C-alpha positions as CSV (number, residue, x, y, z in Angstrom):
1,X,-17.8,2.9,36.4
2,X,-14.0,3.4,36.3
3,X,-12.3,4.6,33.1
4,X,-8.5,4.3,32.7
5,X,-7.3,6.8,30.1
6,X,-3.7,5.5,30.1
7,X,-2.1,2.5,28.4
8,X,-1.2,0.7,31.7
9,X,-3.1,-0.9,34.6
10,X,-4.0,1.4,37.5
11,X,-5.0,0.3,41.0
12,X,-7.8,2.2,42.7
13,X,-8.0,1.7,46.5
14,X,-11.3,2.1,48.4
15,X,-11.3,2.3,52.2
16,X,-14.6,0.8,53.3
17,X,-16.1,0.9,56.8
18,X,-18.8,-1.7,57.5
19,X,-21.6,-0.9,59.9
20,X,-24.6,-2.6,61.5
21,X,-27.0,-0.1,63.0
22,X,-24.9,2.0,65.4
23,X,-22.1,-0.5,65.4
24,X,-19.2,0.2,63.1
25,X,-16.6,-2.4,62.2
26,X,-13.0,-2.0,61.3
27,X,-12.3,-0.3,58.0
28,X,-11.0,-2.6,55.3
29,X,-9.6,-1.8,51.8
30,X,-10.8,-2.8,48.3
31,X,-8.2,-2.7,45.6
32,X,-9.6,-2.4,42.0
33,X,-7.2,-2.9,39.1
34,X,-8.5,-1.0,36.1
35,X,-6.9,-2.4,33.0
36,X,-6.6,-0.1,29.9
37,X,-8.7,-0.6,26.8
38,X,-7.1,0.2,23.4
39,X,-8.4,3.4,21.8
40,X,-7.2,3.7,18.2
41,X,-8.2,6.2,15.5
42,X,-9.0,5.3,11.9
43,X,-5.9,5.1,9.6
44,X,-5.1,5.4,5.9
45,X,-2.4,3.8,3.8
46,X,-1.4,4.0,0.1
47,X,0.5,1.2,-1.7
48,X,1.3,0.2,-5.2
49,X,-0.4,-3.0,-6.6
50,X,1.4,-6.1,-5.2
51,X,2.7,-4.0,-2.4
52,X,2.4,-4.8,1.4
53,X,0.9,-2.4,3.9
54,X,1.6,-2.4,7.6
55,X,-0.2,-0.3,10.2
56,X,1.3,-0.4,13.7
57,X,-0.6,1.9,16.0
58,X,1.6,3.7,18.5
59,X,0.8,4.8,22.0
60,X,0.7,8.6,22.3
61,X,-1.7,9.6,19.5
62,X,-3.6,6.5,20.2
63,X,-4.0,4.5,23.5
64,X,-2.1,1.3,22.8
65,X,-1.5,-0.9,25.9
66,X,1.5,-3.3,25.8
67,X,0.8,-6.5,23.8
68,X,-2.3,-5.2,22.1
69,X,-3.3,-7.5,19.2
70,X,-5.5,-6.9,16.2
71,X,-8.2,-9.1,14.6
72,X,-10.1,-8.4,11.3
73,X,-12.2,-10.2,8.8
74,X,-11.4,-10.3,5.1
75,X,-13.2,-7.3,3.4
76,X,-16.1,-8.3,1.1
77,X,-15.0,-9.1,-2.4
78,X,-13.9,-6.1,-4.5
79,X,-13.8,-6.3,-8.3
80,X,-10.2,-5.8,-9.4
81,X,-8.6,-6.6,-6.0
82,X,-7.0,-9.9,-5.0
83,X,-5.2,-10.7,-1.7
84,X,-8.1,-9.9,0.7
85,X,-7.3,-11.9,3.8
86,X,-8.4,-12.0,7.5
87,X,-6.1,-11.6,10.5
88,X,-6.3,-13.0,14.0
89,X,-4.4,-11.7,17.1
90,X,-1.8,-10.0,14.9
91,X,0.8,-7.5,16.2
92,X,0.1,-5.2,13.3
93,X,-2.6,-4.7,10.7
94,X,-1.1,-5.9,7.4
95,X,-1.7,-7.4,4.0
96,X,-0.5,-7.7,0.4
97,X,-3.0,-6.5,-2.3
98,X,-3.0,-6.7,-6.1
99,X,-5.0,-4.2,-8.2
100,X,-5.7,-5.7,-11.6
101,X,-7.3,-2.5,-13.0
102,X,-6.0,0.8,-14.3
103,X,-7.4,3.0,-11.5
104,X,-6.9,3.3,-7.8
105,X,-9.2,1.2,-5.5
106,X,-9.8,1.7,-1.8
107,X,-10.0,-1.4,0.5
108,X,-11.4,-0.9,4.0
109,X,-10.6,-3.2,6.9
110,X,-12.5,-3.1,10.1
111,X,-10.2,-4.0,13.0
112,X,-10.8,-5.0,16.6
113,X,-8.0,-4.2,19.1
114,X,-7.6,-6.4,22.2
115,X,-5.4,-6.0,25.2
116,X,-5.6,-8.9,27.6
117,X,-9.3,-9.4,28.3
118,X,-10.1,-5.8,27.3
119,X,-11.6,-5.2,23.9
120,X,-11.5,-1.7,22.3
121,X,-13.9,-0.2,19.9
122,X,-13.3,-1.2,16.2
123,X,-11.4,1.2,13.9
124,X,-10.9,1.2,10.2
125,X,-7.8,1.0,8.0
126,X,-8.5,2.3,4.5
127,X,-5.8,1.1,2.0
128,X,-5.6,2.9,-1.4
129,X,-4.2,0.4,-3.9
130,X,-2.7,2.3,-6.9
131,X,-2.4,0.4,-10.2
132,X,0.9,-0.6,-11.8
133,X,1.4,-0.3,-15.6
134,X,1.6,-3.6,-17.3
135,X,2.8,-3.2,-20.9
136,X,3.8,-5.9,-23.4
137,X,6.9,-5.9,-25.6
138,X,6.3,-4.3,-29.0
139,X,8.0,-3.7,-32.3
140,X,8.2,-0.8,-34.9
141,X,9.8,-0.2,-38.2
142,X,11.2,3.1,-39.6
143,X,13.3,4.2,-42.5
144,X,16.7,5.7,-41.8
145,X,16.2,9.3,-40.7
146,X,12.6,8.6,-39.6
147,X,11.0,9.0,-36.2
148,X,9.3,6.2,-34.4
149,X,6.7,6.9,-31.7
150,X,5.1,4.3,-29.4
151,X,2.2,5.3,-27.2
152,X,0.8,2.3,-25.2
153,X,-3.0,2.3,-25.0
154,X,-5.1,1.0,-22.2
155,X,-7.0,-2.1,-23.1
156,X,-4.5,-4.4,-24.7
157,X,-2.1,-3.2,-22.0
158,X,-2.8,-1.9,-18.5
159,X,-2.0,1.8,-18.8
160,X,-3.2,3.9,-15.8
161,X,-4.0,7.6,-16.5
162,X,-0.9,9.7,-16.4
163,X,1.6,6.9,-17.1
164,X,5.0,8.1,-18.1
165,X,8.0,6.3,-19.6
166,X,11.8,6.4,-18.9
167,X,14.6,4.6,-20.8
168,X,18.3,4.7,-21.4
169,X,19.8,5.4,-24.8
170,X,20.7,2.2,-26.6
171,X,24.2,1.9,-28.1
172,X,24.1,0.1,-31.5
173,X,26.8,0.1,-34.1
174,X,25.7,1.7,-37.4
175,X,22.9,3.7,-35.6
176,X,22.8,7.3,-34.6
177,X,20.1,9.4,-32.9
178,X,19.4,7.2,-29.9
179,X,18.5,9.4,-26.9
180,X,17.4,8.6,-23.4
181,X,14.0,9.6,-22.1
182,X,12.7,10.5,-18.6
183,X,9.1,10.7,-17.6
184,X,7.9,11.1,-21.2
185,X,4.3,10.6,-22.3
186,X,5.4,8.3,-25.1
187,X,8.6,6.6,-26.4
188,X,10.0,8.4,-29.4
189,X,13.4,8.9,-31.2
190,X,14.6,9.8,-34.7
191,X,17.1,7.1,-35.8
192,X,19.6,7.0,-38.7
193,X,21.1,3.8,-40.1
194,X,24.5,4.5,-41.6
195,X,24.9,1.0,-43.1
196,X,23.3,-0.7,-46.1
197,X,21.3,-3.3,-44.1
198,X,18.4,-3.2,-41.6
199,X,19.4,-2.9,-37.9
200,X,17.3,-3.6,-34.8
201,X,17.5,-1.2,-31.9
202,X,16.1,-2.4,-28.6
203,X,14.8,0.1,-26.0
204,X,14.1,-1.2,-22.4
205,X,11.4,1.1,-21.1
206,X,10.2,1.5,-17.5
207,X,6.5,2.7,-17.1
208,X,5.5,4.7,-14.0
209,X,2.1,5.7,-12.8
210,X,1.5,7.7,-9.6
211,X,4.9,6.7,-8.3
212,X,4.3,3.0,-9.1
213,X,6.8,1.4,-11.4
214,X,5.8,-1.4,-13.7
215,X,8.1,-4.1,-15.1
216,X,10.3,-2.8,-17.9
217,X,9.2,-3.7,-21.4
218,X,11.1,-3.8,-24.7
219,X,10.5,-1.9,-27.9
220,X,12.5,-3.3,-30.9
221,X,12.7,-0.8,-33.7
222,X,13.9,-2.0,-37.0
223,X,15.7,0.8,-38.9
């Protein structure tokens, strides 16, 4: 058995002498082309929900012959994950996954690499899909000089553990005390209304969990 440990075809030449009893014939050569087989280690990736992962094995750490392609079946159904699809003869291992829960979920793909007619051993790609906060708009009411505090709760909203909030300071005539916030555990300000009528103050808040930013949501505070 011949093993090619490189990523390119190698020709092995045998010089063969035929014989019959004591009679030897002329030597002839046999050229054997040993094509490479892909050898690829298991890989890991981390994405945010609704993100796309791409794994492109590179020759060097792995053995990746030119024009290697990858085929995989869709992983078995996973509660909380959508976007599980198969791939056939792809140039990379890729996909877009959505995590509908408030916790990270691992998705494992078993991939077969093929170079020409040579099929390598399967390898796995484990994709960790981190959740993205999804929080609805909300309202609050305070008296002038009072503090409002909004702390989104998982259940009604999708609030992964460790979610923080960032916002810019609104500028509203007749209102003082608006301050920006960065990576806060809740949304809070003390507001003063210098007029004789209620005023609405709108905060546009961006939630972030484990580096994954959710869509901004509004908090309308009536002072």
